[in-house]
TORKOL-4160 file (C-alpha; in steps of 0.2 Angstrom, whole numbers, padded with zeros to 4 digits, m for minus):
371
<pt num="1" X="m0165" Y="m0021" Z="0035"/>
<pt num="2" X="m0183" Y="m0019" Z="0040"/>
<pt num="3" X="m0187" Y="m0028" Z="0057"/>
<pt num="4" X="m0207" Y="m0029" Z="0051"/>
<pt num="5" X="m0212" Y="m0047" Z="0056"/>
<pt num="6" X="m0229" Y="m0053" Z="0051"/>
<pt num="7" X="m0228" Y="m0070" Z="0060"/>
<pt num="8" X="m0241" Y="m0071" Z="0074"/>
<pt num="9" X="m0236" Y="m0082" Z="0088"/>
<pt num="10" X="m0249" Y="m0095" Z="0095"/>
<pt num="11" X="m0253" Y="m0089" Z="0115"/>
<pt num="12" X="m0245" Y="m0102" Z="0126"/>
<pt num="13" X="m0243" Y="m0100" Z="0145"/>
<pt num="14" X="m0228" Y="m0095" Z="0153"/>
<pt num="15" X="m0215" Y="m0107" Z="0160"/>
<pt num="16" X="m0197" Y="m0104" Z="0168"/>
<pt num="17" X="m0182" Y="m0115" Z="0166"/>
<pt num="18" X="m0170" Y="m0108" Z="0176"/>
<pt num="19" X="m0169" Y="m0090" Z="0174"/>
<pt num="20" X="m0176" Y="m0094" Z="0155"/>
<pt num="21" X="m0193" Y="m0088" Z="0153"/>
<pt num="22" X="m0202" Y="m0101" Z="0138"/>
<pt num="23" X="m0218" Y="m0097" Z="0130"/>
<pt num="24" X="m0229" Y="m0082" Z="0131"/>
<pt num="25" X="m0222" Y="m0068" Z="0126"/>
<pt num="26" X="m0204" Y="m0074" Z="0130"/>
<pt num="27" X="m0191" Y="m0075" Z="0115"/>
<pt num="28" X="m0192" Y="m0093" Z="0106"/>
<pt num="29" X="m0175" Y="m0100" Z="0116"/>
<pt num="30" X="m0161" Y="m0111" Z="0107"/>
<pt num="31" X="m0155" Y="m0127" Z="0116"/>
<pt num="32" X="m0144" Y="m0142" Z="0112"/>
<pt num="33" X="m0139" Y="m0155" Z="0124"/>
<pt num="34" X="m0121" Y="m0163" Z="0128"/>
<pt num="35" X="m0115" Y="m0179" Z="0119"/>
<pt num="36" X="m0100" Y="m0181" Z="0131"/>
<pt num="37" X="m0100" Y="m0193" Z="0146"/>
<pt num="38" X="m0109" Y="m0183" Z="0158"/>
<pt num="39" X="m0098" Y="m0193" Z="0172"/>
<pt num="40" X="m0083" Y="m0183" Z="0163"/>
<pt num="41" X="m0086" Y="m0168" Z="0172"/>
<pt num="42" X="m0073" Y="m0155" Z="0163"/>
<pt num="43" X="m0077" Y="m0163" Z="0145"/>
<pt num="44" X="m0097" Y="m0158" Z="0149"/>
<pt num="45" X="m0092" Y="m0142" Z="0156"/>
<pt num="46" X="m0082" Y="m0138" Z="0141"/>
<pt num="47" X="m0096" Y="m0143" Z="0129"/>
<pt num="48" X="m0108" Y="m0133" Z="0137"/>
<pt num="49" X="m0095" Y="m0117" Z="0138"/>
<pt num="50" X="m0093" Y="m0118" Z="0120"/>
<pt num="51" X="m0112" Y="m0119" Z="0115"/>
<pt num="52" X="m0114" Y="m0103" Z="0128"/>
<pt num="53" X="m0102" Y="m0093" Z="0118"/>
<pt num="54" X="m0112" Y="m0100" Z="0103"/>
<pt num="55" X="m0127" Y="m0091" Z="0110"/>
<pt num="56" X="m0136" Y="m0103" Z="0120"/>
<pt num="57" X="m0151" Y="m0102" Z="0130"/>
<pt num="58" X="m0153" Y="m0118" Z="0136"/>
<pt num="59" X="m0142" Y="m0135" Z="0139"/>
<pt num="60" X="m0148" Y="m0154" Z="0141"/>
<pt num="61" X="m0137" Y="m0165" Z="0149"/>
<pt num="62" X="m0141" Y="m0186" Z="0151"/>
<pt num="63" X="m0144" Y="m0192" Z="0171"/>
<pt num="64" X="m0144" Y="m0212" Z="0165"/>
<pt num="65" X="m0135" Y="m0218" Z="0183"/>
<pt num="66" X="m0135" Y="m0210" Z="0199"/>
<pt num="67" X="m0116" Y="m0209" Z="0196"/>
<pt num="68" X="m0122" Y="m0196" Z="0182"/>
<pt num="69" X="m0134" Y="m0188" Z="0195"/>
<pt num="70" X="m0118" Y="m0183" Z="0205"/>
<pt num="71" X="m0108" Y="m0178" Z="0191"/>
<pt num="72" X="m0123" Y="m0167" Z="0184"/>
<pt num="73" X="m0121" Y="m0157" Z="0202"/>
<pt num="74" X="m0107" Y="m0152" Z="0199"/>
<pt num="75" X="m0107" Y="m0148" Z="0182"/>
<pt num="76" X="m0122" Y="m0137" Z="0187"/>
<pt num="77" X="m0111" Y="m0128" Z="0201"/>
<pt num="78" X="m0096" Y="m0124" Z="0186"/>
<pt num="79" X="m0108" Y="m0117" Z="0171"/>
<pt num="80" X="m0123" Y="m0103" Z="0170"/>
<pt num="81" X="m0134" Y="m0109" Z="0160"/>
<pt num="82" X="m0151" Y="m0117" Z="0164"/>
<pt num="83" X="m0148" Y="m0136" Z="0164"/>
<pt num="84" X="m0161" Y="m0149" Z="0158"/>
<pt num="85" X="m0161" Y="m0166" Z="0166"/>
<pt num="86" X="m0165" Y="m0180" Z="0153"/>
<pt num="87" X="m0172" Y="m0195" Z="0161"/>
<pt num="88" X="m0177" Y="m0212" Z="0156"/>
<pt num="89" X="m0188" Y="m0225" Z="0166"/>
<pt num="90" X="m0179" Y="m0223" Z="0184"/>
<pt num="91" X="m0189" Y="m0211" Z="0194"/>
<pt num="92" X="m0178" Y="m0213" Z="0207"/>
<pt num="93" X="m0165" Y="m0206" Z="0195"/>
<pt num="94" X="m0178" Y="m0191" Z="0192"/>
<pt num="95" X="m0180" Y="m0187" Z="0211"/>
<pt num="96" X="m0163" Y="m0187" Z="0215"/>
<pt num="97" X="m0155" Y="m0175" Z="0200"/>
<pt num="98" X="m0172" Y="m0162" Z="0204"/>
<pt num="99" X="m0163" Y="m0162" Z="0221"/>
<pt num="100" X="m0145" Y="m0162" Z="0213"/>
<pt num="101" X="m0151" Y="m0143" Z="0207"/>
<pt num="102" X="m0158" Y="m0149" Z="0187"/>
<pt num="103" X="m0169" Y="m0131" Z="0180"/>
<pt num="104" X="m0181" Y="m0144" Z="0171"/>
<pt num="105" X="m0185" Y="m0163" Z="0169"/>
<pt num="106" X="m0186" Y="m0172" Z="0152"/>
<pt num="107" X="m0197" Y="m0188" Z="0157"/>
<pt num="108" X="m0213" Y="m0196" Z="0150"/>
<pt num="109" X="m0222" Y="m0200" Z="0163"/>
<pt num="110" X="m0230" Y="m0215" Z="0155"/>
<pt num="111" X="m0213" Y="m0224" Z="0155"/>
<pt num="112" X="m0208" Y="m0220" Z="0173"/>
<pt num="113" X="m0216" Y="m0234" Z="0180"/>
<pt num="114" X="m0232" Y="m0235" Z="0190"/>
<pt num="115" X="m0242" Y="m0221" Z="0196"/>
<pt num="116" X="m0234" Y="m0219" Z="0216"/>
<pt num="117" X="m0217" Y="m0216" Z="0206"/>
<pt num="118" X="m0224" Y="m0203" Z="0196"/>
<pt num="119" X="m0232" Y="m0193" Z="0208"/>
<pt num="120" X="m0215" Y="m0195" Z="0217"/>
<pt num="121" X="m0207" Y="m0187" Z="0205"/>
<pt num="122" X="m0220" Y="m0174" Z="0203"/>
<pt num="123" X="m0218" Y="m0171" Z="0220"/>
<pt num="124" X="m0200" Y="m0168" Z="0218"/>
<pt num="125" X="m0202" Y="m0157" Z="0204"/>
<pt num="126" X="m0216" Y="m0148" Z="0212"/>
<pt num="127" X="m0205" Y="m0144" Z="0228"/>
<pt num="128" X="m0191" Y="m0136" Z="0218"/>
<pt num="129" X="m0204" Y="m0127" Z="0207"/>
<pt num="130" X="m0196" Y="m0135" Z="0190"/>
<pt num="131" X="m0203" Y="m0138" Z="0175"/>
<pt num="132" X="m0206" Y="m0156" Z="0167"/>
<pt num="133" X="m0206" Y="m0159" Z="0149"/>
<pt num="134" X="m0215" Y="m0173" Z="0138"/>
<pt num="135" X="m0206" Y="m0178" Z="0123"/>
<pt num="136" X="m0214" Y="m0189" Z="0113"/>
<pt num="137" X="m0207" Y="m0199" Z="0098"/>
<pt num="138" X="m0212" Y="m0208" Z="0083"/>
<pt num="139" X="m0199" Y="m0220" Z="0086"/>
<pt num="140" X="m0205" Y="m0225" Z="0102"/>
<pt num="141" X="m0222" Y="m0225" Z="0104"/>
<pt num="142" X="m0232" Y="m0235" Z="0115"/>
<pt num="143" X="m0236" Y="m0254" Z="0107"/>
<pt num="144" X="m0255" Y="m0251" Z="0108"/>
<pt num="145" X="m0252" Y="m0237" Z="0099"/>
<pt num="146" X="m0241" Y="m0245" Z="0086"/>
<pt num="147" X="m0256" Y="m0258" Z="0085"/>
<pt num="148" X="m0269" Y="m0247" Z="0083"/>
<pt num="149" X="m0261" Y="m0233" Z="0070"/>
<pt num="150" X="m0251" Y="m0247" Z="0063"/>
<pt num="151" X="m0237" Y="m0235" Z="0059"/>
<pt num="152" X="m0231" Y="m0218" Z="0066"/>
<pt num="153" X="m0243" Y="m0205" Z="0062"/>
<pt num="154" X="m0248" Y="m0188" Z="0068"/>
<pt num="155" X="m0262" Y="m0192" Z="0077"/>
<pt num="156" X="m0252" Y="m0206" Z="0085"/>
<pt num="157" X="m0241" Y="m0195" Z="0091"/>
<pt num="158" X="m0255" Y="m0183" Z="0099"/>
<pt num="159" X="m0264" Y="m0197" Z="0107"/>
<pt num="160" X="m0246" Y="m0202" Z="0116"/>
<pt num="161" X="m0245" Y="m0184" Z="0121"/>
<pt num="162" X="m0262" Y="m0181" Z="0128"/>
<pt num="163" X="m0260" Y="m0199" Z="0137"/>
<pt num="164" X="m0243" Y="m0191" Z="0147"/>
<pt num="165" X="m0252" Y="m0173" Z="0149"/>
<pt num="166" X="m0266" Y="m0182" Z="0157"/>
<pt num="167" X="m0256" Y="m0190" Z="0171"/>
<pt num="168" X="m0247" Y="m0172" Z="0175"/>
<pt num="169" X="m0265" Y="m0165" Z="0175"/>
<pt num="170" X="m0272" Y="m0180" Z="0187"/>
<pt num="171" X="m0256" Y="m0174" Z="0198"/>
<pt num="172" X="m0265" Y="m0155" Z="0195"/>
<pt num="173" X="m0247" Y="m0152" Z="0188"/>
<pt num="174" X="m0246" Y="m0140" Z="0174"/>
<pt num="175" X="m0229" Y="m0135" Z="0174"/>
<pt num="176" X="m0223" Y="m0144" Z="0157"/>
<pt num="177" X="m0219" Y="m0140" Z="0140"/>
<pt num="178" X="m0220" Y="m0155" Z="0124"/>
<pt num="179" X="m0211" Y="m0159" Z="0113"/>
<pt num="180" X="m0220" Y="m0174" Z="0096"/>
<pt num="181" X="m0202" Y="m0176" Z="0087"/>
<pt num="182" X="m0201" Y="m0186" Z="0072"/>
<pt num="183" X="m0188" Y="m0188" Z="0059"/>
<pt num="184" X="m0201" Y="m0185" Z="0045"/>
<pt num="185" X="m0205" Y="m0167" Z="0041"/>
<pt num="186" X="m0223" Y="m0171" Z="0034"/>
<pt num="187" X="m0224" Y="m0182" Z="0052"/>
<pt num="188" X="m0217" Y="m0168" Z="0063"/>
<pt num="189" X="m0225" Y="m0154" Z="0055"/>
<pt num="190" X="m0244" Y="m0166" Z="0056"/>
<pt num="191" X="m0238" Y="m0169" Z="0075"/>
<pt num="192" X="m0235" Y="m0152" Z="0080"/>
<pt num="193" X="m0250" Y="m0145" Z="0072"/>
<pt num="194" X="m0259" Y="m0156" Z="0080"/>
<pt num="195" X="m0254" Y="m0154" Z="0095"/>
<pt num="196" X="m0255" Y="m0135" Z="0096"/>
<pt num="197" X="m0274" Y="m0136" Z="0092"/>
<pt num="198" X="m0276" Y="m0146" Z="0109"/>
<pt num="199" X="m0265" Y="m0137" Z="0122"/>
<pt num="200" X="m0259" Y="m0120" Z="0126"/>
<pt num="201" X="m0241" Y="m0126" Z="0138"/>
<pt num="202" X="m0226" Y="m0121" Z="0127"/>
<pt num="203" X="m0220" Y="m0133" Z="0115"/>
<pt num="204" X="m0202" Y="m0137" Z="0112"/>
<pt num="205" X="m0200" Y="m0139" Z="0092"/>
<pt num="206" X="m0187" Y="m0151" Z="0084"/>
<pt num="207" X="m0184" Y="m0164" Z="0070"/>
<pt num="208" X="m0177" Y="m0179" Z="0078"/>
<pt num="209" X="m0163" Y="m0187" Z="0073"/>
<pt num="210" X="m0163" Y="m0177" Z="0058"/>
<pt num="211" X="m0146" Y="m0183" Z="0051"/>
<pt num="212" X="m0129" Y="m0178" Z="0048"/>
<pt num="213" X="m0125" Y="m0159" Z="0047"/>
<pt num="214" X="m0131" Y="m0153" Z="0029"/>
<pt num="215" X="m0145" Y="m0166" Z="0029"/>
<pt num="216" X="m0150" Y="m0162" Z="0045"/>
<pt num="217" X="m0149" Y="m0144" Z="0043"/>
<pt num="218" X="m0160" Y="m0144" Z="0028"/>
<pt num="219" X="m0175" Y="m0156" Z="0035"/>
<pt num="220" X="m0176" Y="m0147" Z="0052"/>
<pt num="221" X="m0175" Y="m0130" Z="0042"/>
<pt num="222" X="m0191" Y="m0134" Z="0034"/>
<pt num="223" X="m0200" Y="m0142" Z="0045"/>
<pt num="224" X="m0195" Y="m0130" Z="0061"/>
<pt num="225" X="m0198" Y="m0113" Z="0048"/>
<pt num="226" X="m0216" Y="m0121" Z="0045"/>
<pt num="227" X="m0221" Y="m0122" Z="0060"/>
<pt num="228" X="m0213" Y="m0105" Z="0066"/>
<pt num="229" X="m0221" Y="m0094" Z="0051"/>
<pt num="230" X="m0237" Y="m0103" Z="0059"/>
<pt num="231" X="m0231" Y="m0096" Z="0076"/>
<pt num="232" X="m0230" Y="m0112" Z="0082"/>
<pt num="233" X="m0213" Y="m0115" Z="0094"/>
<pt num="234" X="m0209" Y="m0109" Z="0111"/>
<pt num="235" X="m0193" Y="m0116" Z="0112"/>
<pt num="236" X="m0181" Y="m0126" Z="0100"/>
<pt num="237" X="m0167" Y="m0139" Z="0096"/>
<pt num="238" X="m0158" Y="m0143" Z="0080"/>
<pt num="239" X="m0154" Y="m0161" Z="0082"/>
<pt num="240" X="m0137" Y="m0164" Z="0071"/>
<pt num="241" X="m0125" Y="m0178" Z="0072"/>
<pt num="242" X="m0112" Y="m0165" Z="0074"/>
<pt num="243" X="m0106" Y="m0155" Z="0087"/>
<pt num="244" X="m0119" Y="m0147" Z="0100"/>
<pt num="245" X="m0112" Y="m0130" Z="0095"/>
<pt num="246" X="m0115" Y="m0132" Z="0078"/>
<pt num="247" X="m0134" Y="m0135" Z="0082"/>
<pt num="248" X="m0136" Y="m0118" Z="0092"/>
<pt num="249" X="m0130" Y="m0109" Z="0077"/>
<pt num="250" X="m0141" Y="m0117" Z="0063"/>
<pt num="251" X="m0156" Y="m0114" Z="0077"/>
<pt num="252" X="m0152" Y="m0095" Z="0077"/>
<pt num="253" X="m0150" Y="m0096" Z="0061"/>
<pt num="254" X="m0168" Y="m0100" Z="0058"/>
<pt num="255" X="m0174" Y="m0089" Z="0071"/>
<pt num="256" X="m0164" Y="m0075" Z="0061"/>
<pt num="257" X="m0169" Y="m0079" Z="0043"/>
<pt num="258" X="m0189" Y="m0078" Z="0048"/>
<pt num="259" X="m0184" Y="m0061" Z="0059"/>
<pt num="260" X="m0191" Y="m0069" Z="0075"/>
<pt num="261" X="m0173" Y="m0067" Z="0084"/>
<pt num="262" X="m0157" Y="m0059" Z="0082"/>
<pt num="263" X="m0139" Y="m0069" Z="0085"/>
<pt num="264" X="m0124" Y="m0060" Z="0080"/>
<pt num="265" X="m0120" Y="m0054" Z="0061"/>
<pt num="266" X="m0133" Y="m0059" Z="0046"/>
<pt num="267" X="m0122" Y="m0062" Z="0031"/>
<pt num="268" X="m0130" Y="m0056" Z="0015"/>
<pt num="269" X="m0120" Y="m0059" Z="0001"/>
<pt num="270" X="m0121" Y="m0064" Z="m0018"/>
<pt num="271" X="m0119" Y="m0081" Z="m0024"/>
<pt num="272" X="m0105" Y="m0072" Z="m0036"/>
<pt num="273" X="m0103" Y="m0074" Z="m0055"/>
<pt num="274" X="m0091" Y="m0067" Z="m0068"/>
<pt num="275" X="m0095" Y="m0048" Z="m0064"/>
<pt num="276" X="m0086" Y="m0049" Z="m0047"/>
<pt num="277" X="m0074" Y="m0039" Z="m0042"/>
<pt num="278" X="m0066" Y="m0050" Z="m0029"/>
<pt num="279" X="m0067" Y="m0069" Z="m0022"/>
<pt num="280" X="m0084" Y="m0066" Z="m0014"/>
<pt num="281" X="m0085" Y="m0085" Z="m0005"/>
<pt num="282" X="m0066" Y="m0082" Z="0002"/>
<pt num="283" X="m0071" Y="m0065" Z="0008"/>
<pt num="284" X="m0087" Y="m0071" Z="0015"/>
<pt num="285" X="m0080" Y="m0088" Z="0022"/>
<pt num="286" X="m0065" Y="m0079" Z="0035"/>
<pt num="287" X="m0078" Y="m0065" Z="0038"/>
<pt num="288" X="m0090" Y="m0079" Z="0045"/>
<pt num="289" X="m0075" Y="m0087" Z="0054"/>
<pt num="290" X="m0068" Y="m0070" Z="0060"/>
<pt num="291" X="m0085" Y="m0065" Z="0066"/>
<pt num="292" X="m0092" Y="m0079" Z="0075"/>
<pt num="293" X="m0089" Y="m0071" Z="0092"/>
<pt num="294" X="m0101" Y="m0055" Z="0088"/>
<pt num="295" X="m0119" Y="m0059" Z="0098"/>
<pt num="296" X="m0125" Y="m0041" Z="0092"/>
<pt num="297" X="m0136" Y="m0041" Z="0079"/>
<pt num="298" X="m0130" Y="m0034" Z="0065"/>
<pt num="299" X="m0135" Y="m0035" Z="0047"/>
<pt num="300" X="m0119" Y="m0035" Z="0034"/>
<pt num="301" X="m0121" Y="m0037" Z="0017"/>
<pt num="302" X="m0106" Y="m0039" Z="0005"/>
<pt num="303" X="m0109" Y="m0040" Z="m0015"/>
<pt num="304" X="m0095" Y="m0041" Z="m0027"/>
<pt num="305" X="m0100" Y="m0030" Z="m0039"/>
<pt num="306" X="m0111" Y="m0013" Z="m0042"/>
<pt num="307" X="m0127" Y="m0022" Z="m0050"/>
<pt num="308" X="m0136" Y="m0026" Z="m0036"/>
<pt num="309" X="m0123" Y="m0021" Z="m0023"/>
<pt num="310" X="m0131" Y="m0003" Z="m0019"/>
<pt num="311" X="m0147" Y="m0007" Z="m0016"/>
<pt num="312" X="m0142" Y="m0023" Z="m0003"/>
<pt num="313" X="m0130" Y="m0009" Z="0005"/>
<pt num="314" X="m0141" Y="0003" Z="0010"/>
<pt num="315" X="m0154" Y="m0009" Z="0018"/>
<pt num="316" X="m0141" Y="m0014" Z="0029"/>
<pt num="317" X="m0132" Y="m0009" Z="0044"/>
<pt num="318" X="m0115" Y="m0010" Z="0035"/>
<pt num="319" X="m0114" Y="m0013" Z="0016"/>
<pt num="320" X="m0101" Y="m0015" Z="0004"/>
<pt num="321" X="m0100" Y="m0013" Z="m0015"/>
<pt num="322" X="m0087" Y="m0022" Z="m0024"/>
<pt num="323" X="m0076" Y="m0014" Z="m0038"/>
<pt num="324" X="m0058" Y="m0011" Z="m0042"/>
<pt num="325" X="m0045" Y="m0005" Z="m0035"/>
<pt num="326" X="m0057" Y="0001" Z="m0022"/>
<pt num="327" X="m0074" Y="m0003" Z="m0013"/>
<pt num="328" X="m0088" Y="0006" Z="m0010"/>
<pt num="329" X="m0094" Y="0006" Z="0009"/>
<pt num="330" X="m0111" Y="0012" Z="0016"/>
<pt num="331" X="m0116" Y="0013" Z="0034"/>
<pt num="332" X="m0136" Y="0013" Z="0039"/>
<pt num="333" X="m0141" Y="0017" Z="0022"/>
<pt num="334" X="m0129" Y="0030" Z="0015"/>
<pt num="335" X="m0114" Y="0032" Z="0008"/>
<pt num="336" X="m0098" Y="0032" Z="0018"/>
<pt num="337" X="m0080" Y="0028" Z="0011"/>
<pt num="338" X="m0069" Y="0019" Z="0002"/>
<pt num="339" X="m0060" Y="0005" Z="0005"/>
<pt num="340" X="m0043" Y="m0005" Z="m0003"/>
<pt num="341" X="m0052" Y="m0022" Z="m0012"/>
<pt num="342" X="m0039" Y="m0033" Z="m0009"/>
<pt num="343" X="m0039" Y="m0029" Z="0010"/>
<pt num="344" X="m0058" Y="m0031" Z="0011"/>
<pt num="345" X="m0060" Y="m0044" Z="0026"/>
<pt num="346" X="m0045" Y="m0035" Z="0038"/>
<pt num="347" X="m0056" Y="m0017" Z="0035"/>
<pt num="348" X="m0074" Y="m0024" Z="0035"/>
<pt num="349" X="m0071" Y="m0034" Z="0051"/>
<pt num="350" X="m0064" Y="m0019" Z="0061"/>
<pt num="351" X="m0079" Y="m0008" Z="0056"/>
<pt num="352" X="m0092" Y="m0022" Z="0062"/>
<pt num="353" X="m0081" Y="m0023" Z="0078"/>
<pt num="354" X="m0081" Y="m0003" Z="0079"/>
<pt num="355" X="m0100" Y="m0003" Z="0075"/>
<pt num="356" X="m0102" Y="m0016" Z="0091"/>
<pt num="357" X="m0092" Y="m0007" Z="0102"/>
<pt num="358" X="m0102" Y="0007" Z="0098"/>
<pt num="359" X="m0120" Y="0000" Z="0101"/>
<pt num="360" X="m0112" Y="m0007" Z="0118"/>
<pt num="361" X="m0107" Y="0009" Z="0122"/>
<pt num="362" X="m0123" Y="0016" Z="0119"/>
<pt num="363" X="m0135" Y="0003" Z="0128"/>
<pt num="364" X="m0120" Y="0007" Z="0142"/>
<pt num="365" X="m0124" Y="0025" Z="0143"/>
<pt num="366" X="m0142" Y="0023" Z="0141"/>
<pt num="367" X="m0141" Y="0010" Z="0157"/>
<pt num="368" X="m0131" Y="0023" Z="0166"/>
<pt num="369" X="m0144" Y="0039" Z="0162"/>
<pt num="370" X="m0160" Y="0028" Z="0167"/>
<pt num="371" X="m0151" Y="0021" Z="0183"/>
């Protein structure tokens, strides 16, 4: 399948969260947030690991108390992924978690306390060379902005963001990224378009409190997809009332659908109709479950009949055209062989895993050759 991508990303500064670059020419990163009790170290580490297995680049962990800071330090030792500490109001916690090894601080400088407290937090971030993420939320705008605009608007969120930015800029601190999240699709689009025209620091995309799995996914795909098509966005979180690893999967699915980033199998399948030669829905559900661990980018087309099957199969890494008793397999655009249609799931899984191994072996040999 063609990898041409017409999207032109908005130029931004590059910052680093641990070993993950954000902005500039860095890939758009996908992150989530733990929902376990941070003080339950084992449960939090296990949840982070599930997100890593799903492809997460970053994870955010809430640190509301000093006890949670101590737990954060232990969690940090046990995971390989960069961790963002989420702090509200208490500047002492922000300083402590920076000392404990946080790779980024998620705070709002305007609600962290007086000027001296903000200076101390910024000094800690500067000392440890960790960025700050300013998080503006439509549901928690400053009271004077609520009075001025009467309701959350893109302009109100922009004004709030610029206030927080000014605080950091006045302290000569430019190592930051911004989010301007709302639960409404149009407000989210408006706010990010406005802030992207004003600053060149990286933007963290998200629809806050998007909702339950299905409706939240749709909201996020519309809002974030729209922004990404315009070249806006450097890192993203899908905020769902669901397990964090599901947020990671949806995030990558959005990026894959736009040809921005690959993470595992890109499934191409027909919606099925009376022409189908096998149960397409059942086969695809089984394949999706079995191949969830695959991280290699690979296009897999599975079509139930020969009407659209050959055309789709020729564009995929592996393509299957349904027929009875045997279905036709294409590999990299060319006819390959027939497989038993009653054993499609096993046969296709085996082909995908063989292709993945071939890609990995090829990459390893190339590294050896260059080295």
